[in-house]
C-alpha positions as CSV (number, residue, x, y, z in Angstrom):
1,M,200.3,191.9,-89.5
2,N,197.3,192.5,-91.7
3,S,195.1,189.6,-92.5
4,L,194.8,188.4,-96.0
5,P,191.4,188.5,-97.8
6,L,189.3,185.4,-97.1
7,S,188.2,185.2,-100.7
8,Q,191.8,184.2,-101.4
9,L,191.6,181.4,-98.9
10,C,188.4,180.1,-100.5
11,S,190.0,180.0,-103.9
12,K,192.9,178.0,-102.5
13,L,190.7,175.5,-100.7
14,E,188.1,175.3,-103.5
15,V,185.2,176.1,-101.2
16,S,182.6,178.8,-101.4
17,F,180.3,180.4,-98.8
18,L,176.7,181.5,-99.4
19,E,177.0,183.6,-96.3
20,P,180.5,185.2,-96.2
21,S,179.8,186.7,-92.7
22,L,180.0,183.1,-91.3
23,L,183.5,182.7,-92.7
24,K,184.6,186.1,-91.4
25,A,183.3,185.2,-88.0
26,A,185.3,181.9,-88.0
27,F,188.5,183.8,-88.4
28,T,187.7,186.5,-85.9
29,H,189.2,186.1,-82.5
30,S,187.4,187.5,-79.4
31,S,190.3,190.0,-78.9
32,F,189.5,191.6,-82.3
33,R,185.8,191.8,-81.4
34,N,186.6,193.4,-78.0
35,E,188.5,196.1,-79.8
36,H,185.7,196.8,-82.2
37,K,182.6,196.7,-80.0
38,R,180.8,199.5,-81.8
39,D,180.8,197.4,-85.0
40,Q,178.9,194.5,-83.5
41,I,181.4,192.0,-84.8
42,Q,180.9,188.3,-84.3
43,D,183.8,186.2,-83.1
44,N,184.5,182.5,-83.5
45,E,183.8,181.0,-80.1
46,R,180.3,179.7,-80.8
47,L,181.4,178.3,-84.2
48,E,184.3,176.6,-82.5
49,F,181.8,174.8,-80.2
50,L,179.8,173.6,-83.2
51,G,182.9,172.7,-85.3
52,D,184.2,170.5,-82.5
53,A,181.1,168.4,-82.6
54,V,181.0,168.3,-86.4
55,L,184.7,167.1,-86.5
56,E,183.9,164.3,-84.0
57,L,181.0,163.2,-86.2
58,C,183.0,163.4,-89.5
59,V,186.0,161.5,-88.1
60,S,183.8,158.9,-86.4
61,N,182.1,158.3,-89.7
62,Y,185.4,158.1,-91.6
63,L,186.8,155.6,-89.1
64,F,183.6,153.6,-89.0
65,K,183.8,153.1,-92.8
66,E,187.6,152.7,-93.1
67,L,187.9,150.2,-90.3
68,P,184.9,147.8,-90.6
69,D,186.4,145.3,-88.2
70,A,187.7,147.6,-85.5
71,P,185.9,147.4,-82.1
72,E,184.4,150.4,-80.4
73,G,187.3,151.0,-78.0
74,E,189.8,151.1,-80.8
75,L,187.7,153.5,-82.9
76,T,187.4,155.8,-79.9
77,R,191.2,155.7,-79.3
78,M,191.8,156.4,-83.0
79,R,189.4,159.3,-83.0
80,S,191.1,160.8,-80.0
81,A,194.4,160.6,-81.7
82,I,193.0,162.4,-84.8
83,V,190.8,165.1,-83.2
84,C,193.4,166.5,-80.9
85,E,195.1,169.9,-80.6
86,P,198.4,169.0,-82.3
87,S,196.5,167.5,-85.3
88,L,194.2,170.5,-85.7
89,V,197.1,172.9,-85.3
90,S,199.1,171.1,-88.0
91,A,196.2,171.2,-90.4
92,A,195.6,174.9,-89.7
93,K,199.2,175.7,-90.5
94,T,199.3,173.6,-93.6
95,L,196.2,175.3,-94.9
96,D,197.8,178.7,-94.1
97,F,195.0,179.7,-91.7
98,P,197.2,181.9,-89.4
99,R,197.6,184.5,-92.2
100,Y,193.8,185.0,-92.4
101,L,193.1,185.5,-88.7
102,R,191.7,188.8,-87.3
103,L,193.3,189.4,-84.0
104,G,193.3,192.3,-81.5
105,K,196.5,194.3,-81.3
106,G,197.5,192.8,-77.9
107,E,196.9,189.3,-79.0
108,E,198.9,189.9,-82.2
109,L,201.8,191.4,-80.3
110,S,201.8,188.5,-77.8
111,G,202.2,185.9,-80.6
112,G,198.6,184.8,-80.9
113,R,198.9,184.1,-84.6
114,D,201.2,181.1,-83.7
115,R,199.4,180.1,-80.5
116,P,198.5,176.4,-80.7
117,S,195.2,176.6,-78.8
118,L,194.1,179.6,-81.0
119,L,194.9,177.7,-84.2
120,A,193.1,174.6,-83.2
121,D,190.1,176.8,-82.3
122,V,190.1,178.5,-85.7
123,F,190.2,175.2,-87.5
124,E,187.1,174.0,-85.5
125,A,185.4,177.3,-86.1
126,F,186.0,177.1,-89.9
127,I,184.4,173.6,-89.9
128,G,181.5,174.9,-87.9
129,A,181.0,177.8,-90.3
130,L,181.2,175.5,-93.4
131,F,178.7,173.1,-91.8
132,L,176.2,175.9,-91.1
133,D,176.6,177.5,-94.6
134,R,176.8,174.4,-96.8
135,G,175.9,171.3,-94.8
136,L,177.6,168.1,-93.8
137,T,178.2,166.8,-97.4
138,V,180.4,169.8,-98.2
139,V,182.3,169.5,-94.9
140,E,182.9,165.8,-95.7
141,D,184.2,166.8,-99.1
142,F,186.6,169.3,-97.6
143,M,187.8,166.8,-95.0
144,A,188.4,164.2,-97.7
145,R,190.5,166.7,-99.7
146,H,192.4,168.5,-97.0
147,F,192.3,166.5,-93.8
148,Y,191.9,162.8,-94.1
149,P,195.0,162.4,-96.4
150,R,197.1,163.7,-93.6
151,I,196.1,160.9,-91.3
152,K,196.9,158.0,-93.6
153,I,199.9,157.2,-91.4
154,L,197.4,156.2,-88.8
155,G,195.3,154.3,-91.3
156,D,198.4,152.2,-92.3
157,H,198.5,150.8,-88.8
158,S,194.8,151.1,-88.0
159,R,194.4,147.8,-86.3
160,K,197.4,148.2,-84.0
161,D,197.3,149.6,-80.5
162,F,199.1,152.8,-79.4
163,K,201.9,150.9,-77.7
164,T,202.7,149.1,-81.0
165,L,202.4,152.3,-83.0
166,L,204.8,154.1,-80.7
167,Q,207.3,151.2,-80.7
168,E,207.3,151.2,-84.5
169,Y,207.7,155.0,-84.6
170,V,210.6,155.0,-82.2
171,Q,212.4,152.2,-84.0
172,K,211.9,153.7,-87.4
173,Q,213.3,157.1,-86.2
174,G,216.1,155.4,-84.3
175,L,215.3,157.4,-81.2
176,G,216.5,154.8,-78.6
177,V,215.1,152.5,-76.0
178,L,211.3,152.7,-75.3
179,T,210.3,151.8,-71.7
180,Y,207.3,152.1,-69.4
181,E,207.2,152.6,-65.7
182,T,204.3,152.8,-63.2
183,V,204.9,155.9,-61.1
184,T,201.8,155.9,-58.9
185,E,199.1,153.5,-57.6
186,R,196.2,155.1,-55.9
187,G,192.7,154.5,-54.7
188,P,191.0,151.6,-52.9
189,A,191.5,148.0,-54.0
190,H,188.1,147.8,-55.7
191,D,188.8,151.0,-57.7
192,R,192.6,151.0,-58.2
193,E,194.1,153.7,-60.5
194,F,197.5,153.5,-62.0
195,V,199.7,156.3,-63.5
196,S,202.3,155.3,-66.0
197,H,205.1,157.1,-67.9
198,V,206.4,156.2,-71.3
199,L,210.1,157.0,-71.7
200,V,212.3,157.1,-74.8
201,S,216.0,157.0,-73.9
202,D,215.0,157.9,-70.3
203,V,213.1,161.0,-71.4
204,V,209.3,161.1,-70.5
205,W,207.2,161.3,-73.6
206,G,203.8,160.9,-72.1
207,E,201.8,160.1,-69.0
208,G,198.7,157.9,-68.8
209,V,196.1,157.0,-66.2
210,G,194.0,153.8,-66.1
211,H,192.4,151.2,-63.9
212,S,195.1,148.7,-64.9
213,K,198.7,149.0,-65.7
214,K,198.0,148.0,-69.3
215,E,195.4,150.7,-69.7
216,A,197.7,153.3,-68.2
217,E,200.5,152.4,-70.5
218,Q,198.2,152.5,-73.5
219,N,197.0,156.0,-72.5
220,A,200.7,157.1,-72.0
221,A,201.5,155.8,-75.5
222,R,198.5,157.6,-76.9
223,K,199.6,160.9,-75.4
224,A,203.1,160.4,-76.8
225,M,201.8,159.7,-80.3
226,Q,199.6,162.8,-80.2
227,R,202.6,164.9,-79.5
228,Q,204.4,163.5,-82.5
229,S,201.5,164.2,-85.0
């Protein structure tokens, strides 16, 4: 599959790059670079590293402003639910990023264009490239137009914990009975660790670990919610 021109993507997203080579690198997988070593092509691995940090900052700033009364722990949980692979993959697909990827032939034939980890990486790399080229204000504008509206479902329930969010989701979808079970207790008494499963109609939806049963169940519910996003 031939990649579409990146200028077309910029028009769709209403963004522009002063240095187009940064955008091209963001959509270039290491497999493509390895097949074109003589051309000294840059791939997106370093941009992915930067973009991950920029996303964390942007989403942290967004949550801090949107939830002025939320405690630090809740803000951290919300950020983890937003900046996660399923969320980034969904955004990349919605924005049609897979059609603009430059992949090596082997990666293409093995289904790399639909690989979740690869799509999450290209979204992070795009954010990193946009930050380097245009700065944080432009990144925030992009996020406000193309990313934050997608997480309004979390904002509607922003002050509720993950167990409550999951319970409401299961009830709304009519998916059956929601239960939790502690499957393992380990470690010494002064540093006990619990492993809990959350089940919907006896099917495991998520596993969580914590230093109390409550914390383990919250983390299991968080994992379950991330998989539904």
